[in-house]
C-alpha positions, 0 to 999 in steps of 0.5 A: 632663815626660812627662805630657800633662796637665802639658805642656798645663797648662804650655803653656796657662799660658805662653800665658795669662801671655804674653797677659796680659802683652801685654794688660796692657802694651797697656792700661797704655801706652794708659791712660798715654797717655790720662791724659797727654793728659787732663792736657794738656787740663786744663792747656790749659783752665785756662790758657784760662779764666784768659786769658778771665777778665781778673783772678783773683778772690780766692776763685779765687786762694785755690783755686789756692794750695792746697798739694794742688793739683798745678797752678801758675799763673804770670802775667807782664806783656808785658814779662816781669815776674812779677805772680802765682804761685798758690803758692810753689815752690823750682823754678818755670819762669822763662819761658813757652814758648807752647803745650805744653812740657817745661821743666827747672828744676833737678832737676825737669821741668815740663809747661807750657802757656802762652797770651798776651793783649794785656797778659799771659802766663799759664802753667799748669805741672804737675810731670812726676813727679806726672803720671806717678805719677797716670797710672801709678796710673790705668793700674794700676787698669785692669790690676788686674782682669786680674791678679785674673782670671788665676788664675781663668783658670788654674784654669779651664784646668786643669779644661778640660784634665782634662775633655778628657783624661778619655777618655784616662784611661778608656782607660788604666784599661780597658787596665790592667785587662786581662790576657793573655786579655782581647782584647775591643775597647776602648770607642770611644765619646765619644773625641776625633777625635785618639784614635779612630784610635789606638783603632781601630788597637789594636782591629784589633791585638787582633783580629789577636792574637786570631786568631793565638792562636786559630790557635795553639791550634788548631794545638797541638791539631791537632798533638797529635792528629796526633802521638798516632796515630804515637806510639801506632803506635810503641808497638804496633810496639815491643810486636810487636818484643818479642813476635817473640822469635827468629822472624827473619821476624816480627822483621824485619817488626816492625823494618820497620814500626817504621822506617816509623813512626819515619820518618812521625813524624819527617816529621810533626815536621819539617813541624810545625817548618817550618809554625811557622817559616812562620806570620805573625809568625815572623822572616823573613830575605830574601836574593837567590836563584835559584829555579831553583837552589833547585828543583835542590837540592830535587829532589836531596834527593828523588832517592832517593824518586823512584828507590825508586818508579821515578818520573821527576822532571824540572826545566825551567828555561831560566835563572836565575830571580832572587827575593828571599826566605827560603831555608829557607822557599822550599826547603821550599815547593819540596820539599813540592810535589815530595814530594807530587807523587811520593808521590801519583803512581803508581810509575813516573809522571812528575813535572815542575817548571818555573820561569820569569819572566813580565814580571818575575814569577817562577813555579813550576809542578808537574805530577803524574799522581796522583788530583788534587784535586776542584774542590770540595775545592781551597780546603779542602786548604790548611788544616792536617791536611786531605787530599783524599778520594781520597788513599790515601797516608799523610800528615799533610795539612801539605804544602799548608798549608806551601806557602800559608804560605810563599807568603803571607809572600812575597806570592805566590799558589798556584793548583790546577788539572788537570794535562796529566799527569792529576793535579794542577797547582800554580802559584805566582806571585810579584809582579813585580820588574821596574821599572815603565815 
């Protein structure tokens, strides 16, 4: 029973039946008690009227002797001798108990009321089965309207449930009619208060999906555009290599250019893959790490580049810097910052990396002696395939985009500033891991 409509109907019908049963039983017992009290009142009034009358008139005696009359009137003298019975009956009470009493005679119980005068005792009796049958019939007649109305209430409850769930049905049809490209917000008008937050959450999710798809399309388009240039250059360099023939100098130059082109294309593809893994929605595997050790490993990979440029690459770390995060992503972050600092600094320049902890918050700082980035351009360079205007070094414009994506996935912030070395300072700060006081 997974249908919400079925559940509501079942529960409503169950509550309706329970309420009808309780109300019916209460009405039945109440009417039954009132009817019993009314019958007792009739017994008492009949006995008192005969007491005040003195003698029973012949016409009244004939009426009391009617077989259809439920009551039996008996009169005894003061010494106990029976002098009158309204009609014969095989089982009549043989004695009178003053007031109300239940008298058992054989298999039959009588409800009696007796009153005494100076000369006689008058008793009016009625069989209990007759009283109960009449009382039950009266009580059932009082409950009958409820039994007739119950099916109508059930139908009305079904109509109310269907009408109340109509917005949900319309919402389901709206969602069912969409395809993978339909990310427009769902209609939120005339929705119940219980459903409106769900629709708002779905619309927010659709907006996020739309933004992610737009970013993915832009990423694919930009990546295709950026890959076109190095691939075209590789084709041209292969053509030059074929044309070099036996000229060793030209052939060597062509091979060198081809090697550089392959390296640039491989680096671009590697950065694209790293950026794809750093995008929101990709799997993130975290583990306890040491930021200082990650920085040492990243710098070890860049030592050949630093040696080739004659640059001084140094790391300042006073001790371990504990951090919880994704090893591959954080390694790519440190390597891209150090690689950019080396490539955009002039040959022989100094590049410094510092790591530390401040009030439980790990931080990483990279300083270079390059041309830096103008303050007006610092917000733009975090976008994919965007490079500073003053940069002459060939590159793809993905380094800082990777840094920002990795940092955002770890809850860190990235800030750009002027470096004391004359170039750019990049500072990455992670949230504090120290326990709160």
